[in-house]
N, C-alpha and C positions, 0 to 999 in steps of 0.2 A: 263251771267256767266253760264258756263256749269258744269256738275257733277264733272269733274276732278278739276276744279278751286275751287269749293265750298268745295270739300273734302280736298284739299290742305289748304284752309283757316281754316277749322275746325281743321285740324291736327296742324297747327301753334298755334291756340288758346289753344288746349290741351297741347301743349309742352311749353306754356308760352312765345312763340316768338311773339305773337300778342295779344293785349288786346281785351276784349269783345267789348269795345267801338269802337276800330279800325275795328273789324269785322263787327259791325253794320253799320259803315260808308261805308264799302265796299259793303254792301247789301242795301244801302239807296234807290236805285231806284226800288227795288223789290216790287211787282212782274212785274210791267210794267212802262213804261215811256211815258208820254203824250206829243206828239209833236204838238197837234192841229189837224193836218190832219191824224195822225197815232198814234197808241198806240203800242209801241215796247214791245214785250213780252220777257223780260229779263230772265224769269224763264223757257222758252221753253226747254233750254238745260238741266235744272235740272229735269224737268218732263219727257222728252222724249229722252234725251241723245244727241239731235241735236239742235243747235241753230235755231232761226227763219230764214227762207229762204225768200229773197225779190223777189216778183213777179214784174218784171220790166214793163210789158205791162200796159199801162194806167197811169203810173206814170211819172212825169216830172223829168228831170235830177236833179233839185234842191231838189225834194222830196227824190229821191233815195240817193243823197249825204247826206242829213240830217239823214236819217234812218241808213245808213252805219256808219256815224260819231258817232251816239249814240251807236251803237253796238260795235264799236271799243273802245269807252271810257269805256265800261263795260268788256273789255278784250277779245272780240271775235277776234281770229287770222285769221280765214278763213271764209269769208262771200260770200255766193252764191247768185247771181242775175240771175233769169231765165227770158226767153222771152224778152231779151234786144235787142233793135234795134241797127243797126250800128250808126244811127244818135245820139241816146242817149249815146252810148258807146263813140263816139268821143267827146261829150260834157263832159263826166265824166272823161276821161283819164287824163287831166291836173289838175283835182280837187281832185282826190283820189290817194293817194300814194299806191303803190303796186297793182294797178288795171291792170288786164289782160282781154282782150276780145277774146272769141272764137266764131268766126262768124258762123261757120257751125252749132253749137249747140245753137246759140243765148244765150250764157252763159257769164256772167261777174263774175270774181272771184277777190275779194279783199283780199290780203294776199297770203301766200304760201299754196299750197295743202299739207296736212299733209302726213307723211309716213303712209303706211298701218298699221292698228292696229288690223286687223282681220286675222285669220289663212287661210281662204279659198280664192278662186279666183272667181270673177264674170265674166262670159263670156257674151259679148254683140255680138249678131249675127244678121245680116240683110239679107233680101232676095235680095236686090239690092242696087246699089249705090244711087238711088233716095231716099232711106230711111235714109241716113246718118245724116240729120238734127235732126231726132228723136234719132238716135243711139248716136250721140255725146252729146245730152242733157242727155241721160241716163248715158253714160260713165263718163262724167265730174261730174255729180251729185254724182255718186258712188265714184269716186276718191276723191272729196272734202269731202266726209264723211268717208274717211280712208280705202278704199278698193283697192286691186290690181285688175285691170281690164284687161281682154284679149279681144281684138277686132277681130272679125271674120266677115269681111264685104264682101258683094256680094257673098253669099254662098246659094243662093236660090235653090229651088227644080227643076227649069228648067235645072239645071246642077248639079245633085245630087253628082257627083264625087268631086265637089269643097268642099262640106260640109263634105263628108266622109274622105277627106284627113286631117281633123282636129279632128279625133276621140279621140286622146290623150287629147286635150284641153277640149273636150266635156265631156269625162268620168271623168276628174279630177276636174271639176267645182263644186263649192259649190252651186251656183245659176246660172241659165242661163236666159238672157233676149232675147227673140226672137222677132225681129221687122220685119214686112212685110206688104206690101200692097197687091194689086191684090186680090187673093183668100186666102191669109194668111196661106198657107199650112205649112210654115216653123215651126211654133210652134208645130204642131202635129208630124212632123218628129223628131224634137229635143226631144219632150216628149216621143217618142218611143225609143230613144237611151240613154237617160241620167237617172241616178238614183237620181237626185236632183230636186228641184222645178224649173219649167219653168214659167217665167212670160212673157205672150204674149202681144205685143203692136201692134195693128192694125194701119196702117198709111193711110193717105188720098191719097196715091199714087195709081193710077189705071186708067183704061179707063172708059167710060161712065157708065156702069152697076156696077161699084164699089161703086157708090153712096157716094163718098167722104170718103171712109173707112168703110162704114157700112157693105159691103159684107165681108171684112176681119174680122171685129168685130164679125159678126154672125158665120163665119166659125170657128174662134178661140173659141168662146163660146161653140160651138158644137163639139169641138175636142174629138175624141175617145181615145186620149192618157191620161192616168192618170197623175195627178200631174201638169196639166197646169192650171194656173189662168190667168185672163185677166184684163188689165187696159183699160182706155178709149182711144179713137182714138188720136194718136200723143202724148200721155202722156209719153214721155221719162223720165221726171222728176219723175213722180209717180213710174215708174218701177225701176229706179235707186235707189230711196229712199227705196222702199220695198225690193229690193235685198240687200241693205246694212243692213236693219233690220235683215234679215234672216242670212246674213253672220256674223253678230255680236251677234247672239242670244246666243250662248254658253258663249261667253265672258261676255255679260251683266248679265247672270244668275249666273256666278261664284261668 
């Protein structure tokens, strides 16, 4: 149960539309539900504003189905499953109503993506097409958390004119997620153009000396552009989540 649902429940209690006993019944599984192999944190949305996200890698389709079913029974309308393989998605599709699989980002979504409820836009930019698997993980995460996302793909610094043709989108962004492998220069360039936070995501794309993304990671950590922060290699989910927190900051504090 998220903050909005609990607020609605308490409002109905205050208005006399719901009894205290009925409200307690609605919160009966708080703060978590024991499934034997997992403990579902039903108060995650209340504490953090976002419901628990299911990490799909290493879980069987049956375990994922049980977790999602428990979350839906508690009123979660949009459930995000990250790092989900095609094989697991194929097994889940006939068992979960409202399930959609996005293969590029390895993301499964149960339910409808909500309409954006933040005022700003999140720009997701990639150095190359080979970075799309991380970019789509970030973009779909941000969209599932209620953000408007602008995708700027294949705008790396080897053809700088491609990036500069999108200055309007860059200048109007609330947050930018810069995703690049190789030497990871895209984050510094965007950090020097934009007046908003830039979240850099190094990817494991590159030739031998890229060391599986370590070269891009170190380059981004050593960026001379102010306002650039860095998440771990290939961590599109972490970047999309952090971007959503920033984009919702004013609304959360209001």
